[in-house]
C-alpha positions as CSV (number, residue, x, y, z in Angstrom):
1,M,50.8,-50.4,199.9
2,Q,50.3,-48.9,196.3
3,S,52.0,-45.6,197.5
4,T,55.0,-47.7,198.7
5,S,55.2,-49.4,195.4
6,K,55.0,-46.2,193.3
7,F,57.5,-44.7,195.6
8,D,60.1,-47.8,195.0
9,S,59.5,-47.4,191.3
10,L,60.5,-44.2,191.4
11,V,63.8,-45.0,193.3
12,S,64.3,-47.7,190.8
13,V,64.3,-45.1,187.8
14,Y,66.8,-43.0,189.6
15,L,69.2,-45.9,190.4
16,D,68.8,-47.1,186.7
17,A,69.5,-43.2,185.9
18,K,72.5,-43.3,188.1
19,D,73.8,-46.3,186.4
20,Y,73.5,-44.9,183.0
21,I,75.4,-41.9,183.6
22,I,78.2,-43.9,185.5
23,A,78.4,-46.3,182.3
24,A,78.3,-42.9,180.3
25,G,81.5,-42.1,182.2
26,Y,80.2,-39.4,184.7
27,A,81.4,-41.3,187.9
28,A,84.0,-38.7,188.7
29,E,81.3,-36.1,188.4
30,I,79.4,-37.9,190.8
31,D,82.1,-38.5,193.5
32,W,83.2,-34.9,193.3
33,Q,79.7,-33.8,194.2
34,E,79.4,-36.4,196.8
35,E,82.7,-35.4,198.4
36,R,82.0,-31.5,198.2
37,R,81.9,-29.5,201.6
38,L,81.9,-26.1,202.0
39,S,84.5,-26.6,205.0
40,D,87.1,-27.4,202.4
41,V,86.4,-24.7,200.2
42,T,89.4,-22.3,199.5
43,E,89.7,-19.0,198.0
44,C,90.8,-20.2,194.8
45,G,87.8,-22.6,194.6
46,F,85.2,-20.4,195.6
47,L,86.3,-17.8,192.6
48,R,86.5,-20.6,190.3
49,E,83.0,-21.9,191.1
50,A,81.4,-18.6,191.5
51,A,82.7,-18.0,187.7
52,W,81.7,-21.0,186.4
53,V,78.2,-20.7,187.5
54,I,77.8,-17.1,186.3
55,L,78.9,-18.2,183.0
56,A,76.8,-21.1,182.8
57,S,73.6,-19.2,183.6
58,G,71.3,-19.5,180.3
59,M,74.1,-21.1,178.7
60,S,75.0,-24.7,177.2
61,E,77.2,-26.4,179.6
62,F,79.3,-27.8,176.7
63,V,80.0,-24.1,175.6
64,V,81.2,-23.0,179.1
65,R,83.3,-26.2,179.4
66,C,85.1,-25.6,176.1
67,K,85.9,-21.9,177.0
68,F,86.5,-22.1,180.6
69,P,90.3,-23.1,180.6
70,L,90.9,-19.8,178.5
71,I,88.6,-17.5,180.9
72,S,90.5,-19.3,183.8
73,K,93.7,-18.3,182.2
74,A,92.3,-14.6,181.8
75,F,91.7,-14.7,185.7
76,F,95.3,-15.9,186.5
77,N,93.8,-19.3,187.1
78,W,92.0,-17.9,190.2
79,A,95.3,-17.5,192.3
80,S,93.8,-15.0,194.4
81,A,91.1,-12.4,194.5
82,N,93.8,-9.6,195.2
83,Q,95.7,-10.7,192.0
84,I,92.3,-10.2,190.1
85,V,91.5,-7.1,191.4
86,K,95.0,-5.7,190.9
87,G,95.1,-6.9,187.2
88,R,91.4,-6.2,186.6
89,V,91.9,-4.2,183.0
90,S,93.9,-6.9,181.6
91,C,91.7,-9.9,183.0
92,R,88.5,-7.9,181.7
93,I,90.0,-7.8,178.1
94,N,91.4,-11.1,177.9
95,A,88.1,-12.7,179.5
96,L,86.1,-10.6,176.7
97,H,87.8,-12.0,173.9
98,V,87.0,-15.5,175.0
99,F,83.4,-14.7,176.6
100,H,81.8,-12.1,174.8
101,H,79.1,-11.0,177.7
102,E,80.4,-8.0,179.9
103,R,77.8,-8.3,182.5
104,K,79.0,-11.7,183.5
105,I,82.5,-10.9,183.3
106,D,81.9,-7.6,185.2
107,A,80.0,-10.0,187.7
108,I,83.1,-12.1,188.1
109,L,85.4,-9.2,188.9
110,R,82.7,-7.8,191.3
111,I,82.8,-10.8,193.3
112,A,86.6,-11.1,193.2
113,S,86.6,-7.4,194.5
114,L,84.3,-8.6,197.2
115,V,86.5,-11.2,198.5
116,D,89.6,-8.8,198.2
117,N,88.0,-6.2,200.4
118,V,86.5,-8.4,203.1
119,G,88.3,-11.4,202.8
120,F,87.7,-14.8,201.9
121,S,87.3,-16.0,205.4
122,N,84.4,-13.7,206.2
123,V,82.9,-14.3,202.9
124,K,83.0,-18.1,203.8
125,L,81.7,-17.6,207.2
126,D,78.8,-15.4,205.9
127,I,78.0,-18.2,203.5
128,Q,77.9,-20.6,206.5
129,H,75.8,-18.7,208.7
130,E,73.4,-17.4,206.0
131,G,73.7,-19.9,203.2
132,L,71.4,-19.2,200.2
133,E,70.5,-15.7,201.5
134,Y,73.9,-14.6,201.4
135,I,74.6,-16.2,198.1
136,R,71.6,-14.6,196.2
137,R,72.9,-11.0,197.3
138,L,76.5,-11.8,195.2
139,P,76.2,-10.4,191.8
140,F,74.4,-12.3,188.9
141,M,72.8,-14.7,191.4
142,G,69.5,-15.3,190.7
143,S,66.5,-17.7,192.1
144,V,68.1,-20.9,190.3
145,T,71.9,-19.6,190.2
146,S,72.3,-19.3,193.5
147,F,71.2,-22.8,194.2
148,H,73.8,-23.9,191.6
149,L,76.7,-22.2,193.3
150,A,75.5,-23.5,196.8
151,K,75.5,-26.9,195.3
152,N,78.9,-26.5,193.7
153,L,80.3,-25.1,197.3
154,G,79.2,-28.1,198.9
155,I,76.0,-27.0,200.5
156,D,73.4,-29.8,200.3
157,V,70.5,-28.4,198.2
158,V,68.4,-29.2,195.2
159,K,68.7,-26.7,192.4
160,P,65.4,-26.1,190.8
161,D,66.5,-26.0,187.2
162,R,64.3,-26.8,184.0
163,H,64.9,-30.3,184.0
164,L,64.4,-31.2,187.6
165,V,61.2,-28.8,187.5
166,R,59.7,-30.8,184.7
167,I,60.6,-34.4,185.9
168,A,58.9,-32.8,189.4
169,K,55.7,-31.9,187.6
170,T,56.1,-35.1,185.6
171,T,55.8,-37.3,188.9
172,K,53.3,-35.2,190.7
173,Y,55.6,-33.9,193.3
174,D,55.3,-30.2,194.5
175,S,58.7,-29.5,193.8
176,P,62.3,-30.9,192.8
177,Q,63.2,-30.5,196.5
178,E,60.4,-32.7,197.5
179,M,61.3,-35.4,194.9
180,C,65.0,-35.6,196.1
181,E,64.1,-35.6,199.6
182,L,62.0,-38.7,199.2
183,I,64.7,-40.5,197.1
184,A,67.1,-39.6,199.8
185,S,65.2,-41.1,202.5
186,S,65.4,-44.3,200.6
187,T,68.9,-44.2,199.1
188,G,70.7,-42.0,202.0
189,E,72.5,-40.2,199.2
190,R,73.0,-36.3,199.4
191,L,70.3,-34.2,198.0
192,S,73.0,-32.5,195.8
193,V,74.0,-35.7,194.5
194,I,70.4,-37.0,193.6
195,D,70.1,-33.5,191.8
196,L,73.2,-34.1,189.9
197,V,72.3,-37.7,188.7
198,I,68.9,-36.6,187.6
199,W,70.2,-33.6,185.6
200,R,73.1,-35.3,184.0
201,F,70.6,-38.1,183.0
202,A,68.4,-35.4,181.6
203,T,71.3,-33.7,179.6
204,L,72.1,-37.0,177.9
205,N,68.7,-38.0,177.0
206,R,66.3,-35.9,174.8
207,D,63.3,-38.3,176.1
208,Y,64.4,-38.1,179.5
209,L,61.0,-37.9,180.9
210,I,59.7,-40.9,179.3
211,P,61.0,-43.1,182.1
212,F,59.3,-41.0,184.9
213,K,55.9,-40.9,183.4
214,T,54.9,-44.3,184.7
215,N,56.4,-43.4,187.9
216,K,53.9,-40.7,189.3
217,R,53.4,-40.0,192.9
218,P,50.0,-41.4,193.9
219,P,47.2,-39.6,194.9
220,A,46.6,-38.6,198.4
221,G,44.7,-41.2,200.5
222,F,46.3,-44.2,198.5
């Protein structure tokens, strides 16, 4: 009974966090994540999301958001991989004027080249069949970044970023995945949405761990 009470309390904190970010103006962000499905992703959407995730790796979301419109313009607004490949020299020069990180800009160009070489339909099929394993083989995709791109493409996963890892540790769950799965079992929400809500709440609150500290997972046997 104590276990159920503790779990219900964690879910309550999550729902309060969701209400908080909705009140803060992020309802559309939740809706976007809820509606994402890999089957709906287009070539343009894939190139855009891959670029966003690459640029955001280790960077402030605010900085990337401010620069992204000009980055998109430098890459022909992600119209097609072929157009980017044909204009790769100007794309690179213009993008580096906006975002001074050669490895990241070159990684975006390499992904565009891959899509142009094999065709987006084949890339999409590979992602559908292999999921994270395929995404991890893409340029600049690491252990956390690959989850970020998967989630943005509509795959229902949890990104183990530093905020979620800290919250899972605070609440005594083995991983962010386990914590989010338990919340999902009560709310019926997608893992990717739960991930987003908790992550956004953390970005908006310096003391985001406080509401979770009294809602720890009870010891085994309770």
